[in-house]
C-alpha distance (Angstrom), angle and dihedral (degrees) to the residues before:
residue distance angle dihedral
M1 . . .
A2 3.81 . .
N3 3.82 90.6 .
N4 3.82 91.6 51.9
T5 3.80 90.9 50.6
S6 3.80 90.7 49.1
E7 3.81 92.2 49.6
T8 3.80 90.8 49.4
L9 3.81 91.3 51.8
N10 3.82 91.6 48.2
K11 3.81 90.8 51.5
K12 3.80 90.8 50.3
E13 3.81 90.6 50.2
L14 3.82 92.2 49.0
N15 3.81 91.3 48.0
I16 3.77 88.0 64.8
F17 3.82 89.2 78.4
K18 3.82 88.2 64.8
N19 3.80 91.7 51.4
R20 3.82 112.4 112.0
V21 3.79 93.8 -146.6
F22 3.79 92.9 49.6
Q23 3.82 92.0 48.5
A24 3.81 92.3 49.7
I25 3.81 93.9 49.3
I26 3.83 93.8 45.8
F27 3.83 93.8 47.7
S28 3.79 88.8 47.1
G29 3.81 89.5 51.0
L30 3.82 91.3 49.5
F31 3.81 93.4 52.3
L32 3.79 90.9 43.3
Q33 3.80 92.7 52.7
I34 3.81 91.4 47.9
G35 3.80 89.9 53.4
I36 3.81 94.5 45.5
W37 3.81 96.1 48.5
V38 3.80 95.8 42.8
R39 3.79 87.8 50.2
N40 3.81 95.1 46.1
F41 3.80 97.6 49.7
A42 3.79 97.4 34.8
V43 3.81 89.9 52.9
L44 3.81 92.4 45.0
L45 3.81 94.3 50.9
F46 3.80 91.8 41.3
V47 3.81 93.4 52.5
M48 3.81 90.3 44.6
E49 3.80 88.5 54.1
K50 3.80 95.9 44.4
T51 3.81 96.6 46.8
N52 3.82 98.3 36.3
G53 3.79 89.9 -119.0
D54 3.81 99.5 -46.2
A55 3.82 106.3 -176.0
F56 3.82 94.7 -148.4
A57 3.82 93.3 52.7
I58 3.81 91.2 48.3
S59 3.81 91.6 49.8
M60 3.83 90.3 51.1
I61 3.80 89.1 60.8
S62 3.80 89.3 58.6
V63 3.80 89.8 47.3
A64 3.82 90.4 52.3
E65 3.83 90.8 48.5
F66 3.80 100.9 42.9
A67 3.82 107.8 25.5
P68 3.85 91.5 74.0
I69 3.82 89.0 54.4
F70 3.80 90.0 56.6
I71 3.81 96.0 41.5
F72 3.81 104.9 34.2
S73 3.82 107.4 27.3
F74 3.81 93.5 85.2
I75 3.81 92.1 44.3
G76 3.82 91.4 45.4
G77 3.79 92.0 52.0
T78 3.80 90.8 51.8
F79 3.80 92.6 49.8
A80 3.82 90.4 47.3
D81 3.80 87.8 65.8
R82 3.80 91.8 51.3
W83 3.82 103.2 39.8
S84 3.80 131.1 65.0
P85 3.81 104.3 -95.5
K86 3.81 98.0 -143.1
K87 3.80 93.7 50.8
T88 3.80 91.2 43.7
M89 3.80 93.5 53.1
V90 3.80 95.1 42.9
W91 3.79 93.6 49.3
C92 3.81 92.5 44.9
D93 3.81 89.7 53.9
I94 3.81 92.7 46.0
L95 3.81 93.0 47.8
S96 3.81 90.4 46.9
A97 3.81 89.8 52.3
M98 3.81 91.4 47.8
S99 3.82 92.0 51.2
V100 3.81 90.5 48.2
F101 3.81 93.3 50.3
A102 3.82 89.5 47.3
V103 3.79 88.1 55.1
L104 3.81 90.3 48.0
I105 3.81 89.9 55.6
S106 3.80 89.1 48.3
L107 3.82 91.0 50.9
I108 3.78 91.1 52.6
F109 3.80 96.8 45.1
G110 3.79 106.5 16.9
S111 3.80 146.3 12.2
W112 3.81 123.9 -9.6
K113 3.81 89.9 -147.5
M114 3.82 89.5 80.4
V115 3.82 88.1 83.1
F116 3.82 86.8 84.1
F117 3.81 88.3 59.3
A118 3.83 92.7 55.6
T119 3.80 91.2 52.0
L120 3.81 93.3 46.6
I121 3.82 97.6 47.8
S122 3.81 96.9 45.9
A123 3.83 90.9 44.4
I124 3.83 89.6 54.2
L125 3.81 92.6 48.1
S126 3.82 90.7 49.1
Q127 3.81 89.2 63.8
F128 3.80 89.2 61.8
S129 3.81 95.7 40.2
Q130 3.83 102.7 48.5
P131 3.85 98.0 57.9
S132 3.81 88.8 49.8
G133 3.81 89.9 56.7
M134 3.79 90.6 59.0
K135 3.79 89.8 47.5
L136 3.82 91.2 55.2
F137 3.80 90.6 59.3
K138 3.81 91.0 54.7
M139 3.79 91.8 44.7
H140 3.80 101.1 48.8
L141 3.83 109.7 20.5
P142 3.82 126.9 79.1
E143 3.79 112.4 -104.5
S144 3.82 91.7 -111.0
Q145 3.82 90.7 59.6
I146 3.81 101.2 41.9
Q147 3.81 95.6 87.1
T148 3.81 92.5 47.3
G149 3.80 91.4 47.5
M150 3.80 93.5 51.4
S151 3.81 91.0 45.5
V152 3.82 92.3 54.2
Y153 3.82 90.2 45.0
Q154 3.81 90.8 53.6
T155 3.81 90.2 45.2
V156 3.80 89.5 59.5
F157 3.82 88.7 57.2
A158 3.82 91.0 47.7
V159 3.82 94.1 49.3
F160 3.81 90.9 52.7
M161 3.80 90.4 53.5
V162 3.83 83.2 72.3
L163 3.81 102.6 29.7
G164 3.82 97.2 36.3
P165 3.83 98.2 72.9
I166 3.82 90.5 47.8
L167 3.80 91.6 49.0
G168 3.81 94.4 45.9
T169 3.81 93.9 47.1
F170 3.82 91.8 46.8
A171 3.81 91.4 51.8
F172 3.82 92.5 50.1
Q173 3.82 94.7 44.6
S174 3.80 94.1 45.9
F175 3.80 102.8 37.8
G176 3.81 109.9 13.8
I177 3.78 130.6 -126.5
N178 3.83 98.6 -60.1
T179 3.81 94.9 55.4
S180 3.82 91.3 40.6
I181 3.81 90.5 55.2
A182 3.83 89.6 46.5
I183 3.84 89.7 51.6
T184 3.81 88.5 51.5
G185 3.81 92.5 52.8
L186 3.81 91.9 45.9
A187 3.82 90.9 49.8
F188 3.82 90.5 53.4
L189 3.82 90.5 50.5
L190 3.82 91.1 49.1
S191 3.80 88.3 51.0
A192 3.80 89.8 54.2
G193 3.82 89.2 46.5
A194 3.82 91.7 53.8
L195 3.80 90.0 52.4
A196 3.81 90.3 54.2
F197 3.83 87.3 75.1
L198 3.80 90.7 64.3
P199 3.81 118.2 103.9
K200 3.78 117.8 -106.2
D201 3.80 117.2 -76.4
R202 3.76 114.3 -98.2
K203 3.78 119.9 -131.7
L204 3.77 109.7 -98.4
N205 3.79 136.6 -159.1
E206 3.79 93.4 24.1
G207 3.75 112.2 175.2
T208 3.81 94.0 14.4
A209 3.77 124.3 124.8
K210 3.78 112.8 -96.2
T211 3.79 116.7 -118.7
T212 3.77 131.1 -174.8
L213 3.78 123.3 -110.3
W214 3.80 90.3 -112.0
Q215 3.83 91.9 52.5
E216 3.81 91.5 51.1
M217 3.80 92.1 49.2
K218 3.81 91.6 48.7
S219 3.79 92.3 48.7
G220 3.81 90.1 49.0
V221 3.81 92.6 52.6
S222 3.80 93.4 45.2
Y223 3.82 90.8 49.2
V224 3.82 91.6 53.2
L225 3.81 91.9 47.0
R226 3.82 91.2 51.1
K227 3.81 91.3 53.5
K228 3.81 111.3 72.3
E229 3.82 92.2 -162.6
L230 3.81 92.9 54.1
S231 3.81 92.6 45.1
L232 3.81 91.7 52.0
L233 3.79 90.8 45.5
G234 3.80 89.7 51.6
L235 3.81 91.1 51.9
C236 3.81 90.0 49.8
F237 3.80 90.9 52.1
L238 3.81 89.6 47.6
A239 3.81 91.8 52.6
A240 3.81 91.9 45.1
G241 3.79 90.5 48.3
L242 3.80 92.3 51.7
G243 3.79 90.1 49.2
L244 3.79 91.6 49.6
G245 3.79 89.7 47.8
F246 3.81 90.5 57.0
I247 3.81 94.5 44.8
Q248 3.81 101.9 41.6
P249 3.83 100.0 67.8
L250 3.81 91.9 42.1
S251 3.82 96.2 58.8
I252 3.81 94.8 79.2
F253 3.81 90.7 51.8
L254 3.79 91.3 47.8
V255 3.81 88.0 59.1
T256 3.80 98.8 41.6
E257 3.82 103.0 34.8
Q258 3.80 106.8 25.3
L259 3.81 100.0 32.8
E260 3.83 92.2 29.5
L261 3.81 91.7 -139.5
P262 3.82 128.5 139.8
K263 3.81 113.3 -85.9
E264 3.83 90.8 -112.4
N265 3.83 89.1 71.2
L266 3.81 88.2 73.4
Q267 3.83 87.9 89.8
W268 3.81 90.3 69.5
């Protein structure tokens, strides 16, 4: 009996790969990760090249990448509960692509320093898009498949932690900054295109009392503070984030100054 139940659960989990919603979200995530990592490493290597390894310029890239996570992640999560997730994700991808193509035009005709702008804008928009992706799983997948769907979605992010630097460095070495930025914009548009295959958003929270954004944010903070486990977890993430913030900008200098290798070896 237990074996039959286990086999049934495994079949349900495997059936998720035939689910249209799951396929759209995963393909969107793949394109999104390609765009983010090509952008991150192409910009890093480009700025390193342009400034001859100026420490302040390199640190500003990390600020552009990670400051929006600190500032907008809480706000983005709150808005994800209020906005239609499909529309939110599609428009975030389209606006990210538009900002990237604007930077590409600036690179061709104007200042190279606009690359910081591309990183900043798309990093901000990601904080509104990512929570909506999780919401789509809960909205459209059967309860038995939600956990599997989220696990695969997170696995895509984890895989690109390894493959992303290789992909971004290859794009910059092979094609240069202009083409790398164009690839980033195209990847964001393909992500939005994949999401177009999702069914229409259903109306949510019907019949519930309306609350303001500020009230929801306050209730979220007070809930976390009341829960000792969540408060401790938040402090752990804060400590880990500070540690990552110290380490991240130093990695390029570890490769170039301490190991005396070309900057492209950062990918390894």
